[in-house]
C-alpha positions in Angstrom: 0.9 36.7 14.7 -1.1 34.2 12.8 -0.6 33.7 9.1 -2.6 32.3 6.2 -1.2 30.0 3.5 -2.6 27.9 0.7 -1.8 24.2 1.0 -0.5 23.9 -2.6 2.0 26.7 -1.9 3.1 25.0 1.3 3.7 21.8 -0.6 6.0 23.6 -3.0 7.9 25.4 -0.3 8.2 22.5 2.2 8.9 19.8 -0.5 6.3 17.6 1.4 4.0 16.6 -1.4 1.1 14.3 -2.1 1.9 11.1 -3.8 -0.1 7.9 -4.5 -0.4 7.2 -0.7 -0.9 10.7 0.9 1.6 13.4 1.9 5.2 12.3 2.1 8.6 13.9 2.6 11.8 14.0 4.5 11.3 14.0 8.3 13.4 17.2 8.4 10.8 18.9 6.1 7.8 17.5 7.9 7.9 20.1 10.6 5.1 20.4 13.2 3.8 23.4 11.3 3.6 21.5 7.9 1.8 18.5 9.5 -0.5 20.8 11.4 -1.3 22.8 8.2 -2.0 19.8 6.1 -4.3 18.4 8.6 -6.2 21.7 8.9 -6.5 21.7 5.1 -8.0 18.2 5.3 -10.5 19.2 8.0 -11.5 22.4 6.1 -12.1 20.3 3.0 -14.3 17.9 4.9 -16.3 20.8 6.3 -16.4 23.0 3.2 -17.1 20.4 0.5 -17.1 16.7 1.5 -19.9 16.9 4.1 -22.1 18.8 1.6 -21.8 15.9 -0.8 -22.2 13.2 1.8 -24.9 14.7 4.0 -25.5 11.5 6.0 -22.2 12.1 7.8 -21.2 14.6 10.5 -17.8 15.6 11.8 -17.1 15.4 15.5 -14.0 13.3 15.9 -10.9 12.0 14.0 -9.0 8.7 14.7 -5.2 8.9 14.5 -2.8 6.0 14.3 0.9 5.6 13.4 3.7 3.2 12.4 6.9 2.4 14.4 9.4 4.8 12.8 11.1 7.2 15.2 9.5 10.4 13.8 5.9 9.1 14.0 5.0 10.0 17.6 5.9 13.7 17.0 3.9 13.9 13.8 0.9 12.2 15.4 1.0 15.0 18.0 1.1 17.7 15.3 -1.9 16.0 13.6 -3.7 15.7 16.9 -3.1 19.4 17.8 -4.8 20.4 14.5 -7.7 18.2 15.2 -8.2 19.6 18.7 -7.8 23.2 17.5 -10.4 22.5 14.9 -12.8 21.7 17.7 -12.9 18.0 17.1 -12.3 15.0 19.4 -9.0 13.2 19.1 -9.1 9.4 19.2 -5.6 8.0 19.7 -5.7 4.6 18.1 -2.0 4.0 18.8 0.4 1.9 16.8 -1.8 -0.2 14.5 -2.0 -1.1 10.7 -3.3 1.5 8.2 -6.2 -0.7 7.3 -7.1 -1.1 11.0 -7.6 2.7 11.6 -9.3 3.1 8.2 -11.7 0.3 9.1 -12.4 2.0 12.5 -13.2 5.2 10.7 -15.6 3.5 8.2 -17.4 1.6 11.0 -17.8 4.7 13.2 -18.5 7.1 10.3 -15.5 9.3 11.1 -12.3 10.4 9.3 -9.1 8.6 10.2 -5.4 9.7 9.8 -2.4 7.3 9.6 1.1 8.6 10.1 3.3 6.4 8.1 6.0 6.4 5.5 5.1 2.8 4.6 8.2 1.1 3.1 10.4 4.1 2.6 13.5 4.7 4.8 13.2 6.2 8.3 14.6 9.6 7.3 11.2 10.0 5.6 7.6 9.8 6.7 4.1 10.6 5.6 0.4 11.1 6.5 -2.5 9.2 5.0 -5.8 10.8 5.2 -9.1 8.9 5.2 -12.6 10.2 5.0 -15.4 8.3 6.7 -15.7 6.2 3.5 -12.1 5.3 3.2 -8.8 6.8 1.9 -8.9 10.1 0.0 -9.0 9.9 -3.8 -7.4 12.2 -6.4 -10.3 14.6 -6.5 -10.1 14.9 -2.7 -6.4 15.6 -2.9 -6.8 18.3 -5.4 -9.5 20.0 -3.3 -7.3 19.8 -0.2 -4.5 21.5 -2.1 -6.8 24.5 -2.7 -7.6 25.1 1.0 -6.2 28.3 2.6 -5.5 27.6 6.2 -4.7 29.9 9.2 -1.5 29.1 11.0 -1.6 30.2 14.6 1.4 31.8 16.3 2.4 28.6 18.1 5.5 27.6 16.1 9.1 28.7 16.4 11.3 29.9 13.5 12.1 26.2 12.6 8.4 25.3 12.3 8.3 23.3 15.5 5.9 23.8 18.4 7.2 26.3 21.0 5.5 24.5 23.8 5.2 20.7 23.7 2.1 19.1 25.1 0.4 15.7 24.9 -2.7 16.2 22.8 -3.1 12.6 21.8 -3.9 11.3 25.3 -4.3 7.6 26.2 -4.6 5.0 23.5 -8.1 3.8 22.6 -8.1 0.1 21.7 -11.2 0.2 19.7 -9.5 0.2 16.3 -7.1 -2.6 17.2 -9.8 -4.8 18.6 -12.1 -4.2 15.7 -9.5 -5.2 13.2 -8.7 -8.4 15.1 -12.4 -9.2 15.4 -12.8 -8.7 11.6 -10.9 -12.0 11.1 -11.8 -14.0 14.3 -15.5 -13.5 13.7 -15.4 -14.8 10.1 -12.8 -17.6 10.1 -13.3 -20.7 12.3 -11.0 -21.3 15.3 -9.4 -24.4 13.6 -9.0 -22.6 10.3 -5.2 -22.9 10.3 -4.9 -26.0 12.6 -1.9 -28.2 11.6 0.0 -25.4 10.0 3.3 -23.9 11.2 3.8 -20.3 10.0 6.7 -18.0 10.5 6.0 -14.3 11.0 8.9 -12.1 9.9 8.2 -9.2 12.3 11.1 -6.7 11.7 9.5 -3.3 12.4 6.1 -3.9 10.9 3.4 -2.1 13.0 1.0 -5.1 12.6 3.5 -7.8 13.8 1.7 -8.5 17.1 -1.7 -8.6 15.5 -0.5 -11.1 12.9 0.9 -13.3 15.6 -2.3 -13.2 17.6 -4.7 -13.8 14.7 -2.7 -16.7 13.3 -2.5 -18.3 16.8 -6.2 -17.8 17.5 -7.0 -19.5 14.2 -5.1 -22.6 15.2 -1.7 -22.1 13.7 1.6 -22.8 15.4 3.3 -19.3 15.1 7.1 -18.8 14.9 8.0 -15.1 15.4 11.1 -14.2 13.5 13.6 -11.3 13.8 11.8 -8.6 15.7 13.6 -5.3 15.4 13.5 -2.1 17.5 15.2 -0.3 14.7 13.0 0.6 11.7 13.6 -1.5 8.6 12.3 -0.3 5.3 10.8 -3.5 3.9 9.4 -2.9 0.4 7.0 -5.6 -0.7 7.5 -4.5 -4.3 11.3 -4.5 -4.3 12.3 -7.1 -1.8 15.8 -6.8 -0.4 18.3 -9.6 -1.0 18.8 -10.1 2.7 15.0 -10.7 3.1 15.0 -13.3 0.3 17.9 -15.2 1.9 16.4 -14.9 5.4 13.1 -16.4 4.3 14.6 -19.3 2.5 16.9 -20.2 5.4 14.1 -20.0 8.0 11.7 -22.0 5.9 14.3 -24.8 5.5 15.4 -24.7 9.1 12.0 -24.8 10.7 10.0 -26.7 8.0 7.4 -24.0 7.7 4.2 -24.0 5.6 4.7 -20.3 4.9 6.3 -17.1 6.1 4.2 -13.9 6.3 5.2 -10.3 6.8 4.2 -6.8 5.7 5.7 -3.4 5.0 6.0 -0.8 7.7 2.3 0.2 8.1 1.1 -3.4 7.4 -1.2 -2.7 4.5 1.0 -4.5 2.0 1.6 -8.2 2.5 4.5 -10.6 2.0 3.8 -14.3 2.0 6.3 -17.1 1.0 5.8 -20.6 -0.1 7.0 -23.6 2.0 10.5 -23.1 0.6 10.7 -19.5 1.7 10.3 -18.0 -1.8 8.3 -14.8 -1.6 5.3 -14.5 -3.8 4.9 -11.5 -6.0 2.1 -9.3 -4.9 0.2 -9.6 -8.2 0.3 -13.4 -8.0 -0.8 -13.3 -4.4 -3.6 -11.0 -5.5 -4.9 -13.4 -8.1 -4.9 -16.3 -5.6 -6.7 -14.1 -3.0 -9.4 -13.0 -5.5 -9.9 -16.6 -6.5 -10.3 -17.8 -2.9 -12.9 -15.0 -2.3 -14.9 -15.9 -5.4 -14.4 -12.6 -7.1 -16.2 -11.8 -10.3 -14.7 -8.4 -11.0 -11.0 -7.6 -10.5 -9.3 -4.1 -10.7 -5.5 -3.9 -10.8 -2.9 -1.4 -12.0 -1.2 -1.7 -15.4 2.0 -3.0 -13.8 0.4 -6.2 -12.5 1.1 -9.6 -14.0 -0.9 -10.4 -17.1 -1.8 -13.9 -15.6 -4.9 -12.2 -14.2 -6.4 -12.1 -17.8 -4.7 -15.2 -19.0 -6.1 -17.4 -16.2 -9.7 -16.6 -17.3 -11.0 -16.9 -13.7 -12.8 -13.5 -13.6 -15.6 -12.1 -15.6 -14.2 -8.5 -15.7 -10.6 -7.3 -15.3 -10.0 -3.6 -15.4 -6.5 -1.9 -15.4 -5.6 1.5 -13.9 -2.7 3.8 -13.1 -0.5 2.7 -10.2 -1.8 3.7 -6.8 -4.7 2.7 -4.6 -6.7 5.9 -5.2 -6.9 5.0 -8.9 -7.8 1.4 -8.1 -10.5 2.5 -5.7 -12.0 5.0 -8.2 -12.6 2.2 -10.7 -13.7 -0.2 -8.0 -16.4 2.2 -7.0 -17.7 2.6 -10.5 -17.7 -1.2 -11.1 -19.5 -1.8 -7.8 -22.2 0.7 -8.7 -22.8 -1.1 -12.0 -22.5 -4.7 -10.6 -23.7 -4.7 -7.0 -24.7 -8.4 -7.3 -21.1 -9.4 -8.1 -18.0 -9.7 -6.0 -15.8 -6.7 -6.8 -12.2 -6.6 -5.5 -8.9 -5.1 -6.4 -5.2 -5.6 -5.8 -1.9 -4.0 -6.5 1.5 -5.4 -7.6 2.9 -4.5 -4.2 0.4 -6.9 -2.7 -2.2 -4.6 -1.1 -5.7 -6.0 -1.5 -8.9 -4.0 -1.6 -12.4 -5.4 -1.0 -15.3 -3.3 -2.4 -18.1 -5.9 -1.9 -19.1 -8.0 1.1 -17.9 -11.6 0.8 -19.3 -14.7 2.3 -16.7 -17.0 4.1 -17.7 -20.1 6.1 -21.3 -18.8 6.2 -20.2 -15.4 7.6 -20.0 -12.0 6.0 -16.6 -10.3 5.6 -17.6 -6.7 5.3 -16.0 -4.4 2.6 -12.7 -2.7 3.3 -11.9 -0.5 0.3 -8.3 0.2 1.3 -5.1 -1.8 1.0 -5.0 -4.7 3.4 -2.4 -7.4 4.1 -4.1 -10.0 6.3 -6.9 -10.9 3.8 -4.2 -11.9 1.3 -2.3 -14.1 3.8 -5.4 -15.7 5.2 -6.9 -16.4 1.8 -3.8 -18.1 0.4 -3.4 -20.2 3.6 -7.1 -21.0 3.1 -6.4 -22.3 -0.4 -3.7 -24.5 1.1 -6.2 -26.0 3.6 -9.0 -26.3 1.1 -7.0 -28.2 -1.5 -4.4 -29.8 0.6 -1.6 -28.5 -1.6 1.5 -26.4 -0.6 1.7 -22.8 -1.9 4.3 -23.8 -4.5 1.8 -26.1 -6.1 -1.1 -23.6 -6.0 1.0 -21.2 -8.0 1.4 -23.8 -10.8 -2.4 -23.4 -11.5 -1.7 -20.0 -13.0 -0.3 -19.3 -16.4 3.5 -19.2 -16.5 4.0 -15.4 -16.4 6.7 -14.3 -14.0 7.2 -10.7 -13.0 9.7 -8.7 -10.9 10.6 -5.1 -10.2 13.4 -3.0 -8.9 14.2 0.7 -8.8 17.0 3.3 -9.1 17.0 5.4 -5.9 17.8 9.1 -5.5 16.3 10.1 -8.8 13.7 13.0 -8.6 10.3 12.0 -10.0 10.3 15.1 -12.2 13.5 14.1 -13.8 12.4 10.5 -14.3 9.1 11.6 -15.9 11.0 14.0 -18.2 13.3 11.2 -19.3 10.5 8.7 -19.9 8.6 11.4 -21.9 11.7 11.8 -24.1 11.9 8.1 -24.7 8.2 7.9 -25.6 8.6 10.8 -28.0 11.8 9.3 -29.6 10.0 5.9 -30.3 11.4 2.6 -31.5 14.8 4.0 -32.6 15.7 5.3 -29.1 14.3 2.1 -27.4 16.6 0.0 -29.6 19.6 2.2 -28.6 18.8 1.8 -24.9 17.5 -1.9 -25.0 19.2 -3.2 -28.1 18.8 -6.9 -27.2 15.0 -6.9 -26.8 13.9 -6.4 -30.4 10.8 -4.7 -31.6 8.0 -3.3 -29.4 4.7 -4.7 -30.5 2.5 -2.7 -28.0 3.1 0.3 -25.8 0.9 1.2 -22.9 1.2 4.8 -21.5 -1.4 4.5 -18.8 1.3 5.1 -16.2 4.8 5.6 -17.4 6.0 3.5 -20.4 5.1 -0.2 -20.5 6.6 -1.9 -23.5 5.4 -5.4 -24.7 8.0 -6.8 -27.1 7.3 -9.2 -30.0 8.4 -12.3 -27.9 5.9 -11.3 -25.1 8.6 -9.9 -22.8 7.4 -6.8 -20.9 9.5 -3.9 -19.6 7.9 -1.0 -17.8 9.6 2.3 -16.7 7.8 4.6 -14.3 8.6 7.5 -12.0 7.6 6.7 -8.4 4.8 8.9 -7.0 6.0 8.4 -3.4 9.8 8.7 -3.4 12.7 9.9 -5.6 12.9 6.6 -7.5 12.7 5.4 -11.1 10.9 2.1 -11.0 11.4 -0.8 -13.5 8.9 -3.7 -13.8 9.5 -6.7 -16.1 7.5 -9.8 -17.0 8.3 -12.9 -19.0 7.5 -16.6 -19.4 10.2 -17.9 -17.1 12.1 -16.9 -13.9 15.4 -17.1 -15.7 14.2 -14.7 -18.4 12.8 -12.3 -15.8 16.1 -12.2 -13.9 17.9 -11.4 -17.1 15.3 -8.8 -18.2 15.5 -7.0 -14.8 19.3 -6.9 -14.6 19.5 -5.9 -18.2 16.9 -3.2 -18.0 18.2 -1.7 -14.7 21.8 -1.6 -16.1 20.4 0.1 -19.3 18.6 2.7 -17.2 21.8 3.5 -15.3 23.8 4.0 -18.5 21.0 6.0 -20.1 20.8 8.4 -17.1 24.5 8.9 -16.7 
């Protein structure tokens, strides 16, 4: 017997909720039924509301892709079953980066779905939904939650399909080829000639594409540490082993840079010639500069060097998460269509709202997080000025940032504790962080971002994607940042005990 359920109610009962990058939860909670229902809710929203607003589009097919974590193939099948049962064509785009399937959807005017948990451990996964214009925004998310969907009698008591079947079919290479051509049709074939670049492959879904693009653009490519086991590489909280690995490989192989990404390859890593990973917000400034950006949008957690460098006419700050960045990008682009409008996040993902001219060619907009544009732009600066990455960074104001997190802390509890700290004010802050002095400015855009009188910055925030309490710090020197981060994380632990 079929049943009816509201998506918001299913989110509460299943514990698979929407965060800043789509629906995410424990793999055990992401049953076939939950993934089917969420996708049906997405399709119903497109039919009931989105297509009425964007009348130039129709709905006939949906592209589906996924990352390399073990649970992804099963979840892709559940998504595909919903697409097929809704009377739509399933386009299996295979294992490709999130920006690749989003780009395919935009170019072909169809929605796209990416099954990925990004950087989180393999016992978790997620689903990113994209309309034909790009990833869903917060208004879309709220409307999806209001959908009431019909659940057919095809699931057992555990929420899994009674009868397994392959709904995805054969892989269509269109999205993969289109993403590769995006770079090869814009950059010249000798763009990276003379450079030796390491690719830290681990379990990133875009690892083979990175190898191919770099080689086709003239670089000597050294693939490093390919893994058949999923590795949760977080570009915003880089593991110590990844720091050491990069430095050792750069020294051993005399590399110009090492590049990598998170699991779904929308967030980049790039190191200097010594194997020191660049912070995503520093990489974002360099990328925006290479692309000739006029307007830059970035979350409140990003390094303040973007304002201090005075390279951009407009800098706008947002809450953390690509939907918030995209919402402001869209508004800026509508007001300044003659200007180059871009955005980036502290985790490295870069968003291009305007077309950009490179080597006489046009790089079309891609208003979702992308990794390769960051890596190619910074390598482009190296070629343009004949300077190593470590020297390029010295162009920017000396503001160093870092981040870490306490894991296993529910977001609701983190938010509650931060709210208590905000309400208590300076007295409580001095009890928790007694060595940092007076707070001169507090920004509550997203969490609690405290600027102290000596210009040190400490920012506490509940993660929107995982049970983590995140801590971001910024100061004038690397030594001060190391101290601030260790001190702040230790203080958080004591405060929460």
